[in-house]
C-alpha positions as CSV (number, residue, x, y, z in Angstrom):
1,M,98.5,108.8,97.2
2,K,99.2,108.2,100.9
3,G,102.7,106.6,101.2
4,D,104.2,108.3,98.2
5,R,107.6,109.6,99.1
6,V,110.5,111.4,97.5
7,E,114.1,111.2,98.7
8,V,116.5,114.1,97.8
9,L,120.2,113.6,98.3
10,I,122.1,116.8,98.8
11,D,125.9,117.5,98.6
12,V,126.7,119.4,101.9
13,G,130.4,119.7,101.3
14,D,131.7,116.9,103.6
15,G,129.2,114.3,102.5
16,V,125.7,113.7,101.3
17,R,122.6,114.4,103.4
18,T,119.2,112.8,102.7
19,F,115.9,114.6,102.9
20,E,112.6,112.8,102.6
21,I,109.1,114.2,101.8
22,V,106.2,111.8,102.4
23,A,102.4,112.1,101.5
24,T,101.0,111.7,105.0
25,K,97.3,111.4,104.5
26,D,94.9,109.8,102.0
27,G,94.4,111.9,98.8
28,R,97.7,113.7,99.1
29,R,100.5,113.3,96.6
30,V,104.1,114.4,96.3
31,E,105.2,116.5,93.2
32,V,108.7,117.3,92.0
33,A,109.5,120.4,89.9
34,T,112.6,122.1,88.7
35,V,112.1,125.8,88.7
36,R,114.8,128.5,88.1
37,G,117.7,126.6,89.4
38,H,115.9,125.0,92.3
39,V,114.4,121.5,92.8
40,Q,111.1,121.9,94.5
41,V,109.4,119.0,96.3
42,T,105.8,119.6,97.4
43,E,103.1,117.6,99.3
44,V,99.8,118.6,97.6
45,T,96.1,117.9,98.5
46,R,93.5,116.7,96.1
47,T,92.4,120.3,95.5
48,G,96.0,121.4,94.7
49,Q,96.7,123.2,97.9
50,E,100.3,122.9,99.1
51,V,100.7,121.3,102.5
52,R,104.4,121.4,102.8
53,S,107.3,122.0,100.5
54,A,111.1,122.0,100.3
55,Q,113.4,123.7,97.9
56,F,117.0,122.7,97.1
57,M,119.6,124.4,94.9
58,Q,119.9,122.4,91.7
59,S,123.7,122.6,91.8
60,R,123.7,120.8,95.2
61,V,121.3,118.0,94.3
62,V,123.0,114.6,93.8
63,A,119.8,112.6,93.2
64,V,116.0,112.7,93.4
65,V,114.5,109.2,94.1
66,E,110.7,108.8,93.9
67,H,109.0,105.9,95.7
68,P,105.4,105.5,94.6
69,A,103.2,103.9,97.2
70,A,101.5,101.6,94.6
71,E,104.9,100.1,93.7
72,E,105.7,99.3,97.4
73,A,102.3,97.7,97.9
74,D,102.8,95.5,94.9
75,R,106.2,94.4,96.1
76,Q,104.8,93.4,99.5
77,K,102.0,91.4,97.9
78,R,104.3,89.3,95.7
79,P,105.3,85.9,97.1
80,R,108.9,85.6,98.1
81,G,111.1,83.0,96.4
82,K,111.7,82.0,92.9
83,T,109.0,82.4,90.2
84,P,108.5,79.3,88.0
85,P,109.7,79.6,84.4
86,Q,107.1,80.8,81.9
87,D,107.2,77.4,80.1
88,A,106.1,75.6,83.3
89,L,103.0,77.8,83.5
90,D,101.8,76.8,80.0
91,L,101.4,73.1,81.0
């Protein structure tokens, strides 16, 4: 889904570097796979064709953080501030 993104944090020796792969158009998604000692992050079309991909050595990967687009849209729609307690809603 457009807006899906995956952050990959890599140990580069003197610190950590962040790489980000984003689904750039409608109908595309980002897939993560671990294959033969590599973490592979790929942007894929509806038909399964790879648009772009990145591979990282598994021993250097510190973290893989997935950010689904639907989750971010829900977060933006929620009202800010405190939510009333559940008991107050039952009145």
